[in-house]
Structures are given as C-alpha cells and as structure tokens.
C-alpha positions as CSV (number, residue, x, y, z in Angstrom):
1,M,0.2,0.1,0.0
2,G,1.3,3.4,-0.8
3,Y,0.9,6.3,1.6
4,L,0.9,10.3,0.7
5,A,3.2,12.4,2.7
6,N,4.3,16.2,2.4
7,R,7.8,17.2,2.8
8,P,8.5,20.8,2.7
9,F,11.6,22.1,1.5
10,G,11.8,26.1,1.7
11,A,8.9,27.4,0.2
12,V,8.3,23.8,-1.7
13,T,5.7,21.1,-0.6
14,V,6.8,17.8,-2.4
15,P,4.0,15.4,-2.0
16,I,6.0,11.8,-2.3
17,V,3.6,8.7,-3.1
18,G,4.7,5.1,-2.1
19,G,7.3,3.8,-0.1
20,D,10.6,4.7,-2.2
21,H,11.1,8.2,-1.2
22,E,14.2,8.4,-3.2
23,G,12.5,7.6,-6.5
24,I,9.7,9.3,-6.5
25,M,11.6,12.2,-5.6
26,K,14.1,11.7,-9.0
27,T,10.8,11.5,-11.1
28,G,8.9,14.6,-9.6
29,F,6.1,13.1,-9.4
30,F,3.0,15.2,-7.7
31,F,5.5,18.3,-7.6
32,F,3.4,21.5,-6.5
33,I,4.7,25.0,-5.5
34,S,2.6,26.5,-2.3
35,I,2.4,30.2,-2.9
36,S,0.7,31.1,0.0
37,F,3.4,28.8,1.8
38,F,6.3,30.7,0.1
39,F,4.8,34.2,1.0
40,A,4.2,33.0,5.0
41,I,8.0,32.1,5.0
42,L,8.8,35.8,4.2
43,D,6.4,36.7,7.1
44,V,4.4,38.9,4.4
45,T,0.9,39.8,3.7
46,P,-0.6,39.4,0.4
47,S,-1.9,42.4,-1.4
48,V,-1.5,43.6,-4.7
49,Q,-1.0,47.3,-6.2
50,G,-2.2,48.0,-9.8
51,A,-2.6,46.0,-12.2
52,K,0.0,43.5,-14.1
53,V,2.1,43.8,-16.2
54,M,0.7,44.2,-20.1
55,H,-2.0,41.2,-20.8
56,I,-2.0,40.0,-24.6
57,L,-4.3,37.7,-25.9
58,L,-2.4,35.8,-29.1
59,L,-4.5,34.3,-31.7
60,E,-2.2,32.9,-33.9
61,D,-2.6,29.0,-35.7
62,D,0.7,28.2,-36.5
63,E,1.9,26.0,-34.4
64,T,5.7,27.2,-34.9
65,L,5.5,31.2,-34.8
66,G,3.0,31.2,-32.4
67,P,5.0,29.3,-29.3
68,L,7.9,31.6,-30.4
69,I,6.0,34.9,-30.4
70,E,4.6,33.5,-26.7
71,Y,8.0,33.0,-25.9
72,K,9.6,36.5,-27.0
73,L,6.5,38.1,-25.0
74,R,6.9,36.3,-22.0
75,K,10.6,37.0,-22.0
76,A,10.1,40.6,-22.4
77,Y,7.9,40.3,-18.8
78,H,4.6,40.3,-20.4
79,E,1.6,37.9,-19.6
80,V,0.0,35.8,-22.8
81,D,-2.8,33.7,-23.7
82,W,-2.2,31.8,-26.9
83,S,-5.0,30.9,-28.8
84,T,-5.4,28.9,-32.3
85,H,-9.2,29.4,-32.8
86,V,-11.5,32.3,-32.9
87,E,-13.8,30.5,-30.7
88,T,-11.3,30.1,-27.8
89,A,-10.1,33.6,-27.8
90,Q,-13.8,34.7,-27.6
91,S,-13.6,32.7,-24.7
92,F,-10.4,34.2,-23.3
93,I,-12.2,37.7,-23.7
94,S,-15.2,36.9,-22.4
95,V,-13.9,36.0,-19.1
96,G,-10.7,38.2,-18.6
97,H,-9.1,41.7,-19.4
98,Y,-6.5,42.5,-22.0
99,D,-4.2,45.5,-22.8
100,L,-3.8,44.3,-26.4
101,Y,-5.1,41.6,-28.8
102,I,-2.4,40.1,-31.5
103,L,-4.4,38.5,-34.0
104,D,-3.7,36.7,-37.2
105,W,-5.7,37.1,-40.5
106,M,-6.4,33.5,-41.4
107,L,-7.3,31.2,-39.0
108,P,-9.1,27.5,-39.2
109,D,-12.6,28.8,-37.7
110,G,-12.7,32.4,-39.0
111,T,-10.5,35.6,-39.7
112,G,-9.1,38.0,-37.2
113,T,-10.5,40.8,-38.8
114,E,-14.2,39.4,-38.3
115,L,-13.1,39.0,-34.8
116,C,-11.7,42.7,-34.6
117,S,-14.6,44.1,-36.5
118,A,-17.2,42.0,-33.7
119,L,-15.4,43.2,-30.7
120,R,-15.5,47.1,-32.2
121,K,-19.2,46.8,-32.6
122,Q,-19.5,45.7,-28.9
123,G,-17.6,48.4,-28.0
124,D,-14.2,46.7,-27.0
125,S,-11.6,49.4,-27.5
126,T,-8.7,47.3,-26.8
127,P,-5.8,48.1,-29.5
128,V,-5.7,45.3,-32.1
129,L,-2.4,44.3,-34.1
130,M,-2.8,42.5,-37.0
131,L,-0.3,39.5,-37.9
132,T,-0.9,38.2,-41.5
133,A,1.0,37.3,-44.6
134,R,-1.4,39.6,-46.7
135,D,0.7,42.6,-47.5
136,A,-1.3,44.1,-50.4
137,V,-2.1,47.9,-49.8
138,E,-5.9,46.9,-50.0
139,D,-5.7,44.4,-47.5
140,R,-3.8,46.8,-44.8
141,V,-6.3,49.4,-45.8
142,K,-9.4,46.9,-45.0
143,G,-7.9,45.7,-41.6
144,L,-7.2,49.4,-40.6
145,Q,-11.1,49.9,-41.7
146,L,-12.4,46.7,-39.4
147,G,-11.0,48.4,-36.5
148,A,-7.2,47.5,-36.1
149,D,-4.7,49.6,-34.7
150,D,-1.4,48.6,-36.7
151,Y,-0.7,46.2,-39.0
152,L,2.4,43.8,-39.4
153,V,3.2,41.9,-42.5
154,K,5.2,38.3,-41.9
155,P,7.8,37.7,-42.1
156,F,8.8,40.2,-39.3
157,A,11.5,40.8,-36.6
158,M,10.4,40.2,-33.3
159,E,12.5,43.5,-32.2
160,E,9.9,45.2,-34.4
161,L,6.9,43.1,-33.0
162,L,7.6,44.5,-29.8
163,A,8.4,48.2,-30.5
164,R,5.0,48.0,-32.3
165,I,3.4,46.7,-28.8
166,E,5.3,49.6,-27.0
167,A,4.3,52.0,-29.3
168,L,0.3,50.9,-29.1
169,G,0.8,51.1,-25.2
170,R,1.6,54.6,-25.5
171,R,-1.4,55.5,-28.1
172,K,-3.6,53.8,-25.2
173,N,-1.9,55.8,-22.7
174,T,-1.6,52.6,-20.6
175,A,0.2,53.2,-17.3
176,W,1.8,49.1,-17.0
177,H,5.2,50.3,-17.1
178,G,4.5,52.0,-14.0
179,R,2.8,48.6,-12.2
180,T,4.0,46.9,-9.4
181,E,3.2,43.9,-7.4
182,Q,2.9,44.6,-3.7
183,I,3.1,42.0,-0.7
184,G,3.8,43.5,2.8
185,D,6.8,45.4,2.3
186,L,8.0,43.3,-0.3
187,V,7.5,45.3,-3.7
188,L,7.8,44.4,-7.6
189,D,8.4,47.1,-10.2
190,Y,7.4,45.8,-13.8
191,G,8.6,49.4,-15.2
192,S,12.1,49.1,-13.7
193,H,12.4,45.4,-13.2
194,T,13.4,45.6,-9.8
195,V,12.3,44.7,-6.2
196,T,12.5,45.9,-2.9
197,R,12.3,44.8,0.8
198,N,11.4,47.7,3.1
199,G,13.0,49.9,0.3
200,Q,15.8,47.9,0.2
201,P,17.0,46.9,-3.2
202,I,17.1,43.0,-4.2
203,V,19.2,42.3,-7.3
204,L,17.8,39.4,-9.0
205,T,18.4,37.6,-12.4
206,R,15.5,38.3,-15.3
207,R,14.7,34.7,-15.0
208,E,14.3,35.1,-10.7
209,F,12.5,38.4,-11.5
210,Q,10.1,36.7,-13.5
211,L,9.7,33.9,-11.5
212,L,9.0,35.9,-8.3
213,A,6.4,37.8,-10.4
214,C,4.7,34.7,-11.0
215,L,4.8,33.7,-7.6
216,M,3.3,37.3,-6.1
217,Q,0.5,37.4,-9.2
218,N,-0.7,33.7,-7.7
219,S,-0.1,34.3,-4.1
220,G,-2.4,32.1,-2.4
221,N,-2.8,29.8,-4.9
222,I,-1.3,26.0,-5.8
223,L,0.6,26.1,-8.8
224,S,2.1,23.1,-10.8
225,R,5.5,22.7,-11.8
226,E,4.4,22.6,-15.1
227,Q,2.2,26.0,-14.6
228,I,5.3,27.6,-13.4
229,L,7.7,26.2,-16.3
230,N,4.9,27.4,-19.2
231,A,4.9,30.8,-17.4
232,V,8.1,31.4,-16.5
233,W,10.4,29.5,-19.1
234,G,7.6,29.0,-22.3
235,M,9.2,27.2,-24.8
236,A,12.9,27.1,-23.6
237,E,14.0,24.0,-22.8
238,V,15.0,23.6,-19.5
239,T,14.6,20.7,-17.0
240,P,12.1,20.8,-14.1
241,N,14.7,21.0,-11.6
242,A,14.9,24.6,-12.7
243,V,12.0,25.9,-10.8
244,D,13.1,23.7,-7.7
245,A,16.8,25.6,-8.3
246,T,15.7,28.6,-9.1
247,I,13.4,29.1,-6.4
248,R,16.4,27.9,-4.1
249,L,18.2,31.1,-5.5
250,L,15.4,33.4,-4.7
251,R,14.9,32.6,-1.2
252,K,18.6,33.1,-0.5
253,K,18.2,37.0,-1.6
C-alpha cells in the first residue's frame, strides 16, 4: 500500500507517493509550489497594488510561430494567453481583461479581421495588432478600416513586433510600465524591473524576477511545476529541476 506525505522544502511542498521516497523524488511526481506557504516564510501579507504587466491575447494558429511569439513576449515580461482558434479566443476575452489583442488574419474557424470587427461593434476599444502574410495595400487598409490599430506583415522581426506593442501601449496611454506587485514590504516594479523589500533593493536575474512576479501574481494559489515552467520559461528547453533551483536561489536573496 502506498501513502501520501507532504515534505516541505523551503518554499516547496513535495507530496511523496509510495514507499520509495528517493525514487519518487527523482522522477518529480506530484510536485507543487504552495504560493501561500512561500510568502508565509517571508512573513508578509498578500496585497496587489495596481494591475499586472501588459496582458496580451495572442491569436495565431501557426504551431511554430505561436509558441515563439509567446516566448518572446513572456521574455519581455508580458503576460500572454495564446489561442489557435477564434472560438477559444472569444472565450478568453469573455472572462479576462486584456491590454492588447494580437490577431492573425486567416484562422481555422474564421478570421482575425472578423473578430476585430465584432469586438469594435461590442464597444471593445482594446488595441488590436493584426499579423498576416497579406501585404497588399488593400488588405492593410481593410484591416485598419475594420478596427485594427496596427498591421504587421509576416515574416517580421521580433524586435519590430515588440516595438509596435510598445507604441500601442503609449497610444492607449496605458500605465503598465509603472505597475507594481506588492506583498507586505516586498515590492516588484515591472517598469524598472526592480525588487525592493522594506525599501532595500534586491538584485535578481531576469529569470528570478519573472519567477517572483509569477509567484506574487498567484499569491494564495497552488501552481503545478508545469504551470510555473510555462509561465516563466515558456518554450525554452529546461529541465523541471530549474524550478527547484531558481526558487532556492530566490529565497536566499
């Protein structure tokens, strides 16, 4: 008969199933991060100041390009929900708030322009950036007339995509650069990419910063290892132990 035991490891709680503790530990089964436990160790009370960093809906059915764009956006500290179908994107929109929609033109169950037009008719003024291989002037004009704010022709450089996102944020007068997460005296500033505790700066690597942001955004929740890997590392190829190692380094700071 197997049994279940929770073994705390810093900010990590590792449930162990069965009698072979070492073997199960190595395979990493049933690994979870307890966010509330993490901040209990910091002895701070959760509270969020301002909204999260720019939240982007990406509608792109290319199974190669989609994950790449998602990875680049997350690397630039944005939050991303990626969808390959219009119907799924509409479901995301119905339950969430976004600072920007990035829409591909041709999709399996419709078009990005149709979705953009429908959103505008509903009074949704969220900026829209269209992505498409259509480079004819009439296509660009059509996209803009249907409500898109900007238009980027494939193939494109990721640097240009990020620059256009930045510009759209300025047009909307979005203050996401000045937004912060705060839990007690621990403050994370997205704009300056800095972290302070009790007013004292904490020097973090980019990955540590992203991990801390993920944990603070989900304070009180339980995230699986896979959820944390997807949120922080995206499509980068890393071992699952990267979560363990990064949390250990983060706690030491």
